[in-house]
Structures are given as structure tokens and as C-alpha cells.
C-alpha positions as CSV (number, residue, x, y, z in Angstrom):
1,M,-0.5,-19.7,15.9
2,K,-3.6,-17.8,17.0
3,I,-7.2,-18.1,15.9
4,L,-9.6,-15.2,15.4
5,T,-13.3,-16.1,15.2
6,V,-15.5,-13.7,13.2
7,R,-18.4,-12.4,15.3
8,P,-21.8,-11.1,13.9
9,N,-20.7,-7.5,14.1
10,D,-17.6,-8.3,12.0
11,A,-19.5,-10.2,9.3
12,G,-19.6,-8.9,5.7
13,Q,-16.2,-7.3,5.8
14,R,-13.3,-8.0,3.5
15,M,-10.7,-10.1,5.2
16,D,-7.9,-7.5,4.8
17,K,-10.1,-4.7,6.2
18,F,-11.0,-6.9,9.2
19,L,-7.5,-7.8,10.0
20,T,-6.3,-4.2,9.6
21,K,-8.7,-3.2,12.4
22,S,-8.1,-6.3,14.5
23,L,-4.3,-6.0,14.4
24,P,-3.5,-2.3,14.2
25,T,0.2,-2.9,14.8
26,L,0.6,-5.2,11.9
27,P,2.0,-3.2,8.9
28,Q,-0.2,-3.6,5.8
29,A,2.6,-4.6,3.5
30,L,3.4,-7.5,6.0
31,L,-0.3,-8.4,6.2
32,Y,-0.5,-8.9,2.4
33,K,2.8,-10.8,2.4
34,Y,1.5,-13.2,5.1
35,I,-1.6,-13.8,3.1
36,R,0.5,-14.7,0.0
37,L,2.7,-17.0,2.0
38,K,-0.4,-18.8,3.4
39,R,0.6,-17.8,7.0
40,I,-3.0,-16.5,7.3
41,K,-5.7,-19.1,6.5
42,L,-9.5,-18.8,6.4
43,N,-11.4,-21.8,7.7
44,G,-8.2,-23.9,7.3
45,K,-7.8,-23.0,3.6
46,R,-5.7,-20.6,1.6
47,A,-7.1,-17.1,2.0
48,Q,-7.6,-14.3,-0.5
49,I,-7.4,-10.6,0.3
50,S,-10.9,-10.0,-1.1
51,D,-12.6,-12.9,0.8
52,R,-15.8,-11.7,2.5
53,L,-16.1,-12.9,6.1
54,Q,-19.2,-14.6,7.6
55,A,-20.1,-15.0,11.3
56,G,-18.4,-18.1,12.6
57,D,-15.5,-18.1,10.2
58,T,-12.1,-18.7,11.7
59,L,-8.8,-17.1,10.7
60,E,-5.6,-19.0,11.6
61,L,-2.7,-16.6,12.0
62,Y,0.8,-17.9,11.9
63,I,2.4,-14.6,12.8
64,N,4.5,-13.1,15.6
65,D,2.9,-12.7,19.0
66,E,3.9,-9.0,19.1
67,F,1.3,-8.2,16.5
68,F,-1.5,-9.4,18.9
69,E,-0.5,-7.0,21.6
70,K,-3.0,-4.2,21.6
71,P,-2.3,-0.7,23.0
72,K,-3.7,0.0,26.4
73,P,-7.3,1.2,25.8
74,R,-8.1,4.8,26.0
75,Y,-11.8,5.5,25.5
76,D,-12.1,9.0,24.2
77,F,-15.9,8.7,24.4
78,L,-15.8,8.8,28.2
79,R,-14.9,12.5,27.8
80,A,-18.3,13.2,26.2
81,A,-21.2,14.4,28.4
82,K,-23.7,12.0,29.7
83,T,-26.6,14.1,28.4
84,L,-28.5,12.2,25.7
85,D,-32.1,12.9,24.6
86,V,-33.4,9.5,23.4
87,L,-36.6,9.7,21.4
88,Y,-36.8,5.9,20.7
89,E,-34.6,2.9,21.4
90,D,-34.6,-0.9,20.7
91,D,-32.0,-3.6,20.4
92,N,-30.8,-2.3,17.0
93,L,-31.0,1.5,17.0
94,L,-31.4,4.8,18.7
95,L,-33.4,7.8,17.6
96,L,-31.9,10.9,19.2
97,N,-32.9,14.5,19.6
98,K,-29.8,16.5,18.9
99,K,-29.7,20.0,20.3
100,V,-28.4,23.1,18.6
101,G,-24.6,23.6,19.2
102,L,-23.7,19.9,19.5
103,L,-21.5,18.4,16.8
104,C,-22.4,15.0,15.4
105,H,-18.8,14.0,14.9
106,P,-15.4,15.4,16.0
107,D,-13.8,18.2,14.0
108,A,-10.7,20.3,14.4
109,G,-12.3,22.5,17.0
110,E,-14.2,19.9,19.1
111,Y,-13.1,16.4,19.8
112,G,-14.3,15.4,23.2
113,D,-18.0,16.1,23.4
114,T,-19.9,15.1,20.3
115,L,-23.2,13.2,19.7
116,I,-21.4,10.0,18.6
117,G,-19.2,10.3,21.7
118,R,-22.4,10.6,23.9
119,V,-24.0,7.6,22.2
120,Q,-20.9,5.4,22.7
121,R,-20.6,6.4,26.3
122,Y,-24.4,5.8,26.9
123,L,-24.2,2.3,25.4
124,Y,-20.9,1.5,27.2
125,E,-22.4,2.5,30.6
126,K,-25.5,0.5,29.9
127,G,-23.3,-2.6,29.2
128,E,-24.4,-2.8,25.5
129,Y,-21.1,-1.8,24.1
130,D,-17.6,-2.9,25.2
131,P,-14.8,-1.9,22.9
132,A,-12.6,-4.6,24.4
133,C,-15.0,-7.3,23.1
134,E,-15.3,-5.8,19.6
135,Q,-12.8,-6.6,17.0
136,S,-13.8,-3.9,14.5
137,F,-17.3,-2.5,15.1
138,T,-18.2,0.7,17.0
139,P,-21.7,2.2,17.3
140,A,-22.2,4.8,14.6
141,L,-24.5,7.5,13.4
142,V,-26.6,6.8,10.2
143,N,-27.3,10.4,9.3
144,R,-25.9,13.7,10.5
145,I,-27.1,17.3,10.7
146,D,-25.2,20.5,11.1
147,R,-24.0,21.8,14.4
148,N,-26.5,24.6,14.4
149,T,-29.4,22.4,13.3
150,S,-31.5,20.5,15.9
151,G,-33.5,17.4,15.4
152,I,-33.6,13.6,14.9
153,V,-30.5,11.6,14.3
154,L,-30.3,7.8,13.9
155,A,-27.6,5.7,15.5
156,A,-27.0,2.0,14.9
157,K,-26.1,-0.3,17.8
158,N,-24.8,-3.2,15.8
159,A,-23.1,-3.8,12.5
160,Q,-26.0,-5.5,10.7
161,A,-28.3,-2.7,11.7
162,L,-25.8,-0.1,10.4
163,R,-25.5,-1.8,7.0
164,L,-29.3,-2.1,6.7
165,L,-30.0,1.5,7.8
166,N,-27.3,2.8,5.4
167,G,-29.1,1.0,2.6
168,I,-32.5,2.3,3.7
169,V,-31.3,5.9,3.6
170,K,-29.4,5.4,0.3
171,T,-32.5,4.0,-1.4
172,R,-34.8,6.7,-0.1
173,Q,-36.9,4.4,2.1
174,L,-36.7,6.9,4.9
175,H,-38.7,10.1,4.6
176,K,-37.5,13.1,6.6
177,L,-39.5,16.3,7.4
178,Y,-37.9,19.5,8.6
179,L,-39.4,22.6,10.2
180,C,-37.9,26.0,9.7
181,V,-38.5,29.8,9.9
182,V,-37.6,31.8,6.9
183,H,-37.5,35.5,6.1
184,G,-40.3,36.7,3.9
185,T,-43.0,34.7,2.2
186,P,-42.1,31.9,-0.3
187,P,-43.6,32.6,-3.8
188,K,-46.1,29.7,-3.5
189,K,-47.9,28.0,-0.7
190,E,-46.5,24.7,-1.7
191,D,-43.8,23.9,-4.3
192,L,-41.1,21.5,-5.4
193,L,-37.8,23.2,-5.8
194,E,-35.3,21.7,-8.2
195,G,-31.8,22.7,-9.0
196,Y,-28.1,21.9,-8.8
197,L,-25.7,22.3,-5.9
198,V,-21.9,22.5,-5.8
199,K,-19.8,22.6,-2.7
200,D,-16.9,24.9,-2.1
201,E,-14.8,22.7,0.3
202,N,-12.4,25.5,1.3
203,N,-15.2,27.7,2.6
204,N,-17.6,25.0,3.6
205,K,-20.3,26.7,1.5
206,V,-22.5,25.6,-1.4
207,S,-24.0,27.3,-4.4
208,V,-27.3,26.6,-6.1
209,G,-28.1,27.0,-9.8
210,K,-31.0,26.1,-12.0
211,R,-28.8,24.2,-14.5
212,A,-26.2,21.5,-14.1
213,F,-22.6,22.8,-14.0
214,P,-19.2,21.1,-13.4
215,G,-19.1,19.3,-10.1
216,S,-22.8,19.9,-9.3
217,K,-25.3,17.5,-7.9
218,E,-29.1,17.5,-8.5
219,I,-31.2,18.7,-5.5
220,R,-34.9,18.5,-4.9
221,T,-36.6,20.2,-2.0
222,R,-40.4,20.2,-1.3
223,Y,-41.8,22.9,0.9
224,R,-45.2,23.9,2.4
225,V,-45.9,27.2,4.1
226,L,-47.7,26.5,7.4
227,E,-48.1,30.0,8.6
228,T,-46.9,33.6,7.8
229,Y,-46.8,36.4,10.2
230,R,-45.4,39.8,9.5
231,D,-42.1,39.3,7.7
232,L,-41.5,35.6,8.7
233,S,-42.9,32.3,7.6
234,L,-43.1,28.9,9.3
235,V,-42.3,26.3,6.7
236,E,-42.3,22.5,6.6
237,I,-39.7,20.9,4.3
238,E,-39.3,17.4,2.9
239,L,-35.9,16.5,1.6
240,L,-36.1,14.4,-1.6
241,T,-32.3,14.5,-1.9
242,G,-29.9,15.0,1.0
243,R,-27.0,17.3,0.2
244,T,-24.8,19.5,2.3
245,H,-26.7,22.7,3.4
246,Q,-29.4,21.8,0.9
247,I,-32.3,23.4,2.8
248,R,-30.4,26.5,3.8
249,A,-29.1,27.2,0.3
250,H,-32.2,26.2,-1.6
251,M,-34.5,28.4,0.5
252,A,-32.0,31.3,0.2
253,S,-32.0,30.9,-3.6
254,I,-35.7,31.8,-3.7
255,G,-35.2,34.9,-1.5
256,C,-36.3,33.3,1.8
257,P,-33.1,32.5,3.8
258,L,-33.5,30.9,7.2
259,L,-33.8,33.1,10.3
260,G,-30.6,33.0,12.2
261,D,-28.5,31.7,9.3
262,G,-25.5,33.9,8.9
263,K,-23.9,31.9,6.1
264,Y,-26.8,32.0,3.5
265,G,-29.0,34.7,5.1
266,A,-28.8,38.3,6.0
267,N,-27.1,39.2,9.3
268,A,-28.8,42.6,9.4
269,L,-32.2,40.9,9.4
270,N,-31.1,38.3,11.9
271,K,-29.8,40.8,14.4
272,S,-33.2,42.6,14.5
273,F,-34.6,39.5,16.2
274,G,-31.6,39.0,18.5
275,Y,-31.3,35.3,17.8
276,K,-28.0,33.6,16.8
277,K,-29.5,30.2,16.5
278,Q,-30.4,28.7,13.2
279,F,-34.2,28.1,12.9
280,L,-34.0,24.7,11.4
281,C,-35.1,21.3,13.0
282,A,-35.2,17.8,11.6
283,K,-38.7,17.2,13.1
284,A,-40.0,13.9,11.9
285,L,-39.1,10.8,9.9
286,T,-41.1,7.8,8.5
287,F,-39.8,4.4,7.4
288,D,-41.5,3.4,4.1
289,F,-40.0,0.2,2.7
290,D,-40.3,-0.9,-0.9
291,R,-38.3,-4.1,-0.3
292,D,-37.4,-6.5,2.5
293,N,-35.0,-5.1,5.0
294,G,-34.3,-8.3,7.0
295,M,-34.2,-7.9,10.8
296,L,-35.3,-4.2,10.5
297,Q,-38.5,-5.0,8.6
298,Y,-40.5,-4.2,11.8
299,L,-39.7,-0.6,11.2
300,D,-41.8,-0.4,8.0
301,G,-44.5,2.2,8.4
302,M,-43.3,3.5,11.8
303,S,-43.1,7.3,12.2
304,F,-41.4,9.4,14.8
305,S,-41.8,13.1,15.6
306,L,-40.4,15.4,18.1
307,P,-43.1,16.4,20.6
308,D,-41.8,20.0,20.7
309,V,-39.6,22.2,18.4
310,W,-38.0,25.0,20.3
311,F,-39.0,27.7,17.9
312,E,-42.4,26.4,16.7
313,T,-44.3,27.5,19.8
314,A,-42.6,30.8,19.8
315,F,-43.7,31.5,16.3
316,R,-47.3,30.4,16.8
317,D,-47.8,32.3,20.1
318,R,-45.9,35.4,18.6
319,S,-43.4,35.5,21.5
320,L,-40.8,35.3,18.8
321,W,-41.4,39.0,18.1
322,K,-41.3,40.1,21.8
């Protein structure tokens, strides 16, 4: 018999999910059988698959020792680069300035060097994250932005912060501002764009319409034109909904695609400037709580902004056209 004690980073999980992560070599069918046979007990009592675990709970496991043997650790995140631009950090979270070209998470083409890999390596080398001491939690990103978009990304350093931050984002208690350069001049100085977006998974592309259609999701995008020069405009955007490629597709739908955007824009126009980068940056965010958010309540009212956006200066001093 062995005993597992639930740590704070593991609290809140269903018991079967926790055990699946803690004992990766234990077949799921056998896990459920052991629960039915009372060979797995929670705090000395019969356990249920759906029991929610709390910090300090103990699980008594009357199962073969072989299932406690863990494979030799191989930390893939150590393949990630050490470069990490930290905008803000405390005990619970990191605010990161992601550069253009860096993936947030691994995909089929890039597995080793990603933003989440860099975060995990950074915390591991600081001594704040040790996979060997964690039963199920790994530091995670709260939001993500496209590979070719730069700007602020949030990362959670512990499980409670991750749960709270996910709730804050889901309930729109986090306001995000983006900066972009678009072709042409938007029809109004300021406007709220509303529409419906549907994603084509096969082509990783979205379509925007003015009316709801099968599979579509409502989108709302507020923009403000900061400056227009020649045939380009510098625009500030607030996302009121957060959908895939929302800014790129919504601005293109009003005839103002982003400079450097080959998917929703015009390559002929982009080539005339000689830039292959997408002129879009998640520049600022503000925490604005309408309810209590526990240990993260201190964030209420705090705002963060990048001190410099790579294309903003080039637009304002006109070097973008040189």
C-alpha cells in the first residue's frame, strides 16, 4: 500500500484525472476497477470517480508497485532557448513580451523552442518549478497569440493562479489592447465592428459575415484610428471577444487588411513595403474585476503596457516608408 498526498497545485481536480496524471502506467480500465473494488480510498473511505480533491487529502492505493514506477524524466523544455522577455513577474504569474516568429505552443513543425518551453525552462532554472516534485501541474500559458503576432502573453506559475486567471479571461475581467498597421483608411475614426466568424479547420482560416450562419460565433471588435499617412493607418484595437484571427479577419472585412498579413491581406501591397512580418502587437492589458478573485485580487486595476512596439516608431517617424 502506498499513500499519495494531494498538494495545493493538485487541488480541485477530479480524483480519476489526478490519478491518471500521477500514475501514467496504470491503465484507465484498471484504475476504475480498483476504485470499484475499494483498492483506492480517499481519506480512508470509499472513493468515487468524481470526487474533487482538496489540498491535504490522502489517497491510499492498494495496487501493484509496478504502477508507481515512473519513466526516467526527459525534460523537453530544456531544448527551448533561454531568451525570455519578462515584462512583469510575481509569485503567481508572468507577463511576457512574445516576439514575432515564436510559437506559443508546439505544433507539427516546431516542438523544441516555444514560448511555453522557455517559460518552463526559466522557472526550472530559477528553482521555482521541478517536474519531479509535481504530481500533475505544469506552468501554463493563460492566453495565446499567433506566431506572427507579437505582444503580451500571460503565464501562470501555480495551479490556483491558472484556475483564477482562466476565469478572469473567460468572464471578460481582462481588457486587452492591440496596435496594428492597416492598408488604407478605415471608414470611421472610431467604430465598433460586429459580425460572425466561422473557422475552416482544414485551412486554418476564418470567414466573417454580418449575419449568423451555421457554426459561426459572434465577434465584436472596437477600433480607433491613431494616425493615417499616405496609404496606411496606425490603429488601436480592443477585443471585446477573443476568436481565432479575429482582428486580422475583421479589419480585412472592412477593406483594411493588416500590413504584412498574407492570409487575409494583399501580397502585392505587402511586397511594395518589403516586410514579411505581420504588423500586429498585443500592446497592453488591464485587470478590471467585477467580483472577488481570491489570491489574485491584488491585480485589480493594474495595467501593463509594452514600452516599445517595433513598428509604432517606424510609422510615426516615417521610416516605414524609406
